[in-house]
C-alpha positions as CSV (number, residue, x, y, z in Angstrom):
1,M,182.5,-28.7,-158.6
2,R,179.0,-29.2,-160.0
3,L,180.2,-32.2,-162.0
4,K,181.6,-33.8,-158.8
5,K,178.3,-33.3,-157.0
6,I,176.4,-34.9,-159.9
7,A,178.8,-37.8,-159.9
8,F,178.3,-38.4,-156.2
9,I,174.5,-38.3,-156.6
10,I,174.7,-40.8,-159.4
11,L,177.0,-43.0,-157.3
12,G,174.6,-42.7,-154.3
13,C,171.6,-43.6,-156.4
14,A,173.4,-46.7,-157.8
15,G,174.4,-47.6,-154.2
16,V,170.8,-47.4,-153.0
17,G,169.6,-49.4,-156.0
18,L,172.2,-52.2,-155.6
19,G,171.7,-52.1,-151.8
20,A,168.0,-52.6,-152.2
21,V,168.5,-55.5,-154.5
22,G,171.1,-56.9,-152.1
23,A,168.7,-56.7,-149.2
24,V,166.5,-59.2,-151.1
25,V,169.0,-61.3,-153.1
26,P,171.1,-63.6,-150.9
27,L,174.4,-63.5,-152.8
28,L,174.5,-59.7,-153.3
29,P,175.6,-57.9,-150.1
30,A,173.6,-54.8,-149.3
31,F,175.9,-53.4,-146.7
32,P,178.8,-52.1,-148.9
33,F,176.4,-50.5,-151.4
34,L,174.4,-48.8,-148.7
35,L,177.6,-47.6,-147.1
36,L,178.6,-46.2,-150.5
37,A,175.2,-44.5,-150.9
38,A,175.5,-42.9,-147.4
39,F,179.0,-41.6,-148.2
40,S,178.0,-40.3,-151.6
41,F,174.9,-38.5,-150.5
42,A,176.8,-37.0,-147.6
43,K,179.3,-35.6,-150.1
44,S,176.7,-34.4,-152.6
45,S,173.5,-33.2,-151.1
46,E,172.3,-32.6,-147.5
47,R,168.7,-33.1,-148.7
48,L,169.4,-36.5,-150.2
49,H,171.6,-37.5,-147.2
50,S,168.7,-36.6,-144.8
51,W,166.3,-38.6,-146.9
52,F,168.6,-41.6,-147.1
53,I,169.3,-41.8,-143.3
54,G,165.5,-41.6,-142.8
55,T,164.8,-44.7,-144.9
56,K,164.0,-48.1,-143.4
57,L,166.8,-49.6,-145.6
58,Y,169.4,-47.4,-143.9
59,K,168.0,-47.9,-140.4
60,N,167.8,-51.7,-140.7
61,N,171.2,-52.2,-142.3
62,L,173.6,-49.4,-141.5
63,E,172.5,-47.1,-138.7
64,S,174.0,-49.0,-135.7
65,Y,177.3,-49.5,-137.6
66,V,177.6,-45.9,-138.6
67,K,176.9,-44.7,-135.1
68,G,179.7,-46.9,-133.8
69,K,177.5,-49.3,-131.9
70,G,178.3,-52.3,-134.1
71,M,176.2,-54.9,-136.0
72,T,173.9,-57.7,-135.0
73,L,175.4,-61.2,-135.1
74,K,173.0,-62.1,-137.9
75,A,174.2,-59.2,-140.1
76,K,177.8,-60.1,-139.4
77,I,177.3,-63.7,-140.3
78,R,175.4,-62.8,-143.4
79,I,178.1,-60.5,-144.6
80,M,180.9,-63.0,-143.9
81,L,179.0,-65.8,-145.6
82,V,178.4,-63.7,-148.8
83,V,182.0,-62.5,-148.9
84,T,183.2,-66.1,-148.4
85,L,181.0,-67.5,-151.2
86,T,181.9,-64.7,-153.6
87,M,185.6,-65.0,-152.9
88,S,185.4,-68.7,-153.2
89,V,184.2,-68.3,-156.8
90,G,187.2,-66.1,-157.5
91,F,189.5,-68.5,-155.7
92,I,188.3,-71.4,-157.8
93,M,188.6,-69.5,-161.1
94,M,192.2,-68.5,-160.3
95,S,193.5,-72.1,-160.3
96,R,196.3,-71.1,-162.7
97,V,197.2,-67.9,-160.8
98,P,198.7,-68.9,-157.4
99,V,199.7,-65.3,-156.6
100,G,196.0,-64.2,-157.1
101,R,194.9,-67.0,-154.8
102,I,197.4,-65.9,-152.1
103,I,196.3,-62.3,-152.4
104,L,192.6,-63.3,-152.3
105,S,193.2,-65.5,-149.2
106,I,195.0,-62.6,-147.4
107,V,192.1,-60.3,-148.2
108,W,189.6,-62.9,-147.0
109,V,191.5,-63.5,-143.7
110,G,191.7,-59.7,-143.2
111,H,188.0,-59.4,-143.8
112,M,187.2,-62.2,-141.3
113,I,189.5,-60.7,-138.6
114,Y,187.9,-57.3,-139.1
115,F,184.3,-58.5,-138.7
116,I,185.0,-60.9,-135.9
117,F,187.2,-58.7,-133.8
118,G,186.9,-55.2,-135.2
119,V,183.1,-54.8,-135.4
120,K,181.2,-54.9,-132.1
121,T,178.4,-57.4,-131.9
122,I,175.1,-56.0,-130.6
123,R,172.1,-58.0,-129.4
124,D,168.9,-57.9,-131.5
């Protein structure tokens, strides 16, 4: 059980680190890494989880989504743009793998549908 807790703490720290970098670097999405950190800290340590949900990084990027309120239009567009650019690179690189392109296209469409219709848009 202790090993599992340590693994979640390491995963949470990695998520915070990558999320912080993603908040600054345009092509690296912060949202999924911060979501990973929130999940990992919730599973490992109440103290770390309390610290994380008190950070500005969490409050600016995840708080409204986790509470079920939704995301700002700016955040949704930023996430959809980054995913589209990232998946485009994979799509281009899979020129000889048509099945891979089909699967990637289905995942991309599912992602777009989820963010457009599944996540509420809140005003700034």
